[in-house]
VOBA-1610 file (N, C-alpha, C; in pm, whole numbers, padded with zeros to 5 digits, always signed):
BEGIN
Asp+07506+01903+08347Asp+07605+01928+08242Asp+07625+02079+08221Leu+07746+02116+08198Leu+07779+02255+08172Leu+07711+02305+08045Asp+07696+02218+07947Asp+07630+02255+07821Asp+07489+02307+07849Val+07416+02234+07932Val+07279+02269+07964Val+07274+02400+08041Cys+07363+02415+08137Cys+07368+02535+08220Cys+07392+02658+08134Leu+07485+02648+08040Leu+07523+02764+07958Leu+07442+02777+07830Gly+07374+02672+07791Gly+07300+02676+07666Gly+07392+02674+07545Gln+07511+02619+07561Gln+07609+02609+07453Gln+07673+02472+07456Ser+07720+02428+07341Ser+07791+02300+07340Ser+07935+02321+07384Val+07990+02219+07447Val+08127+02222+07494Val+08215+02154+07389Val+08322+02223+07348Val+08419+02169+07255Val+08547+02143+07335Ile+08605+02026+07317Ile+08723+01988+07395Ile+08848+02005+07309Ala+08943+02082+07364Ala+09074+02096+07300Ala+09163+01987+07359Ala+09202+01892+07276Ala+09284+01781+07323Ala+09425+01828+07357His+09484+01763+07455His+09624+01790+07490His+09709+01762+07367Pro+09814+01842+07345Pro+09897+01824+07225Pro+09953+01682+07207Arg+09973+01611+07315Arg+10027+01474+07303Arg+09918+01367+07309Ala+09792+01408+07310Ala+09683+01310+07317Ala+09677+01230+07187Glu+09654+01102+07203Glu+09641+01014+07087Glu+09503+01032+07026Lys+09500+01060+06896Lys+09371+01081+06829Lys+09284+00956+06843Gly+09157+00981+06877Gly+09061+00874+06893Gly+09043+00829+07036Leu+09140+00854+07122Leu+09132+00808+07260Leu+09028+00887+07340Leu+09026+01018+07323Leu+08934+01101+07401Leu+08788+01083+07360Glu+08767+01044+07237Glu+08630+01024+07191Glu+08557+00918+07273Thr+08630+00818+07322Thr+08566+00717+07405Thr+08535+00770+07545Cys+08614+00868+07591Cys+08591+00928+07723Cys+08480+01031+07720Tyr+08463+01097+07607Tyr+08366+01206+07595Tyr+08274+01180+07475Pro+08193+01076+07481Pro+08106+01045+07366Pro+08010+01159+07336Gly+07995+01188+07210Gly+07902+01293+07167Gly+07960+01433+07173Arg+08081+01448+07221Arg+08144+01581+07229Arg+08237+01600+07109Thr+08251+01725+07070Thr+08347+01759+06965Thr+08484+01772+07028Ile+08581+01700+06974Ile+08718+01705+07024Ile+08807+01752+06911Val+08885+01856+06939Val+08972+01915+06837Val+09117+01896+06879Tyr+09197+01855+06785Tyr+09339+01830+06810Tyr+09423+01938+06744Gly+09523+01987+06815Gly+09622+02078+06759Gly+09575+02221+06734Glu+09465+02262+06792Glu+09414+02398+06769Glu+09371+02467+06897Thr+09441+02440+07005Thr+09402+02495+07135Thr+09397+02647+07134Ala+09502+02711+07083Ala+09505+02858+07083Ala+09388+02915+07002Lys+09361+02856+06888Lys+09250+02903+06803Lys+09116+02887+06875Leu+09098+02774+06942Leu+08973+02751+07016Leu+08958+02849+07132Ile+09064+02872+07206Ile+09057+02964+07319Ile+09028+03105+07270Lys+09093+03146+07164Lys+09072+03281+07111Lys+08926+03303+07070Ala+08861+03199+07019Ala+08722+03211+06972Ala+08619+03180+07081Ala+08663+03132+07196Ala+08571+03086+07300Ala+08502+03200+07373Ser+08381+03172+07418Ser+08312+03267+07506Ser+08343+03233+07652Leu+08386+03110+07677Leu+08423+03065+07810Leu+08518+02946+07793Val+08622+02943+07876Val+08716+02831+07874Val+08698+02753+08004Val+08685+02622+07991Val+08668+02534+08105Val+08793+02449+08118Val+08853+02448+08236Val+08971+02365+08259Val+08945+02275+08379Ser+09015+02162+08381Ser+08997+02070+08493Ser+09129+02027+08554Asn+09239+02078+08500Asn+09369+02045+08557Asn+09466+02159+08525Pro+09579+02164+08594Pro+09675+02271+08567Pro+09723+02260+08423Thr+09720+02370+08352Thr+09755+02368+08210Thr+09816+02500+08168Thr+09912+02491+08079Thr+09971+02614+08026Thr+09871+02689+07939Ser+09761+02625+07904Ser+09657+02694+07827Ser+09600+02813+07903Leu+09617+02814+08035Leu+09568+02928+08112Leu+09645+03055+08076Gly+09767+03043+08027Gly+09838+03159+07973Gly+09767+03215+07852Met+09712+03127+07768Met+09634+03172+07653Met+09504+03237+07697Val+09443+03182+07800Val+09320+03240+07856Val+09347+03385+07896Ala+09457+03407+07967Ala+09491+03543+08011Ala+09530+03631+07893Thr+09606+03578+07799Thr+09648+03656+07682Thr+09529+03703+07601Phe+09435+03613+07576Phe+09317+03647+07494Phe+09204+03707+07576Arg+09228+03724+07708Arg+09129+03785+07798Arg+08994+03714+07793Lys+08999+03582+07813Lys+08878+03500+07809Lys+08837+03461+07950Pro+08709+03464+07980Pro+08665+03415+08110Pro+08689+03264+08117Ala+08718+03216+08236Ala+08744+03073+08254Ala+08683+03027+08384Val+08652+02899+08389Val+08601+02836+08509Val+08677+02704+08525Val+08697+02666+08649Val+08764+02541+08679Val+08660+02442+08728Ile+08658+02326+08665Ile+08571+02218+08710Ile+08659+02120+08785Arg+08630+02104+08912Arg+08712+02020+08999Arg+08674+01874+08981Val+08772+01797+08937Val+08758+01651+08926Val+08866+01594+09018Pro+08828+01551+09139Pro+08928+01510+09238Pro+09031+01410+09186Glu+08990+01317+09103Glu+09083+01217+09051Glu+09195+01280+08969Leu+09166+01393+08905Leu+09268+01461+08825Leu+09355+01551+08911Trp+09309+01586+09030Trp+09380+01681+09114Trp+09467+01617+09220Asp+09464+01485+09230Asp+09536+01419+09338Asp+09680+01467+09352Gly+09753+01473+09242Gly+09893+01513+09249Gly+09920+01657+09212Ser+09815+01732+09181Ser+09840+01867+09130Ser+09755+01975+09197Trp+09703+01945+09316Trp+09615+02040+09383Trp+09682+02175+09407Arg+09805+02174+09457Arg+09872+02302+09487Arg+09891+02385+09361Gln+09932+02321+09254Gln+09952+02394+09129Gln+09819+02449+09078Met+09713+02370+09084Met+09583+02417+09037Met+09533+02531+09124Gln+09552+02519+09254Gln+09510+02625+09346Gln+09584+02755+09316Ala+09710+02746+09280Ala+09788+02866+09245Ala+09730+02934+09122Tyr+09692+02856+09021Tyr+09628+02913+08901Tyr+09495+02980+08937Ile+09415+02910+09017Ile+09283+02961+09056Ile+09297+03095+09126Glu+09389+03103+09221Glu+09409+03227+09295Glu+09469+03336+09208Ala+09568+03302+09126Ala+09634+03403+09043Ala+09539+03466+08943Leu+09450+03386+08885Leu+09358+03437+08782Leu+09220+03471+08836Asp+09198+03445+08965Asp+09069+03474+09029Asp+08955+03401+08957Leu+08966+03268+08951Leu+08870+03187+08878Leu+08767+03124+08969Asp+08646+03105+08916Asp+08543+03029+08986Asp+08578+02881+08976Val+08540+02805+09079Val+08565+02661+09083Val+08436+02590+09121Phe+08404+02484+09047Phe+08288+02401+09078Phe+08329+02256+09076Asp+08271+02178+09165Asp+08290+02034+09162Asp+08211+01981+09042Tyr+08266+01883+08974Tyr+08200+01832+08855Tyr+08064+01770+08885Arg+08040+01732+09010Arg+07911+01674+09048Arg+07811+01779+09093Asp+07854+01905+09101Asp+07768+02008+09159Asp+07781+02141+09085Ile+07762+02139+08954Ile+07766+02263+08876Ile+07630+02331+08890Pro+07628+02456+08936Pro+07500+02524+08955Pro+07420+02531+08824Ser+07291+02507+08832Ser+07209+02501+08710Ser+07186+02638+08648His+07198+02744+08724His+07173+02877+08668His+07295+02967+08679Trp+07412+02909+08670Trp+07536+02985+08677Trp+07566+03047+08542Ser+07623+03165+08544Ser+07673+03224+08419Ser+07811+03284+08449Pro+07898+03282+08349Pro+08034+03329+08373Pro+08038+03477+08410Arg+08125+03509+08503Arg+08145+03650+08536Arg+08258+03702+08447Gly+08273+03830+08442Gly+08382+03888+08364Gly+08517+03852+08422Ile+08620+03884+08349Ile+08754+03854+08397Ile+08801+03961+08495Asn+08896+03925+08578Asn+08960+04019+08668Asn+09084+04073+08594Glu+09072+04189+08533Glu+09180+04246+08451Glu+09312+04254+08526Asp+09307+04300+08650Asp+09430+04312+08728Asp+09496+04176+08749Ala+09415+04075+08779Ala+09469+03940+08801Ala+09529+03884+08672Tyr+09460+03902+08560Tyr+09510+03851+08432Tyr+09641+03922+08393Thr+09645+04052+08412Thr+09767+04128+08378Thr+09883+04084+08465Ala+09859+04070+08594Ala+09965+04026+08686Ala+10012+03885+08652Phe+09919+03798+08616Phe+09954+03662+08578Phe+10044+03661+08454Leu+10007+03737+08354Leu+10088+03745+08232Leu+10226+03802+08262Asp+10230+03905+08344Asp+10358+03967+08378Asp+10449+03869+08453Leu+10390+03786+08535Leu+10468+03690+08614Leu+10509+03568+08533Thr+10421+03521+08445Thr+10444+03390+08382Thr+10472+03392+08233Val+10429+03495+08162Val+10442+03492+08016Val+10541+03595+07965Lys+10515+03722+07991Lys+10605+03826+07943Lys+10592+03949+08031Arg+10703+03992+08082Arg+10703+04113+08165Arg+10703+04237+08076Lys+10646+04341+08127Lys+10642+04468+08053Lys+10782+04516+08019Thr+10876+04486+08105Thr+11013+04534+08086Thr+11099+04443+07999Ser+11048+04326+07962Ser+11129+04236+07878Ser+11125+04283+07732Pro+11231+04255+07657Pro+11238+04302+07518Pro+11129+04242+07430Asp+11088+04316+07330Asp+10992+04266+07231Asp+11068+04199+07118Leu+11132+04089+07152Leu+11212+04012+07056Leu+11170+03866+07063Pro+11195+03791+06956Pro+11170+03647+06964Pro+11254+03585+07076Phe+11201+03481+07136Phe+11264+03416+07251Phe+11411+03386+07228Trp+11443+03325+07115Trp+11583+03284+07094Trp+11676+03402+07075Glu+11625+03516+07029Glu+11709+03636+07023Glu+11743+03685+07163Ile+11649+03674+07254Ile+11675+03713+07393Ile+11778+03620+07453Val+11762+03489+07430Val+11858+03391+07482Val+11997+03420+07425Arg+12005+03444+07294Arg+12133+03474+07232Arg+12196+03597+07296Gly+12115+03697+07320Gly+12166+03818+07383Gly+12219+03793+07521Asp+12151+03703+07595Asp+12198+03669+07729Asp+12327+03587+07727Leu+12348+03514+07619Leu+12465+03425+07612Leu+12587+03489+07548Thr+12568+03599+07481Thr+12681+03666+07415Thr+12712+03796+07484Thr+12830+03846+07458Thr+12870+03971+07522Thr+12820+04094+07447Asp+12780+04075+07319Asp+12739+04190+07241Asp+12590+04223+07258Gly+12513+04140+07328Gly+12373+04168+07354Gly+12284+04137+07236Pro+12150+04150+07253Pro+12056+04116+07146Pro+12060+04216+07031
//
C-alpha cells in the first residue's frame, strides 16, 4: 500500500460526477472527499493519479509532486493520453501491484511543469482576463 510506503494516509478526491457513497464501497477505510479536488491538491504533499485527469493541471499549477499508479483496467482505452501526461510532467509510474516499499517522491521538474501549463492551461502571452472576456474579445471587433 502507498500509505505504508509513505507513512501517510491516502485521501481520495472523488470525480466531480461521482455518486456519493459509491466510492466508499470500492475503497473501504479510505477518506473520500467530494467537490474539493483543488483544495485537496493545494494542501497535498503528493498527488497520486491512476487515469488521465484534468486535475494534473492543478498539480502543475500548485507545483505538487505527483506519481502515477498504473491500473491496467483503467488504462485500456486511455493509455496514449496517460502516457502524454506522464511524459509532459516527467512523472514516476508504478504498477499498482508493485509499488516499491522504500520509495519517496522526488521533487517536481520545474521546466516540465511550466511547459505543461503554457501548453494546456495559460500561455505567458495570453491576456490576464477572465475566460469569457477573452472569448468576447475574440468574437467582437472592438476587442477585450
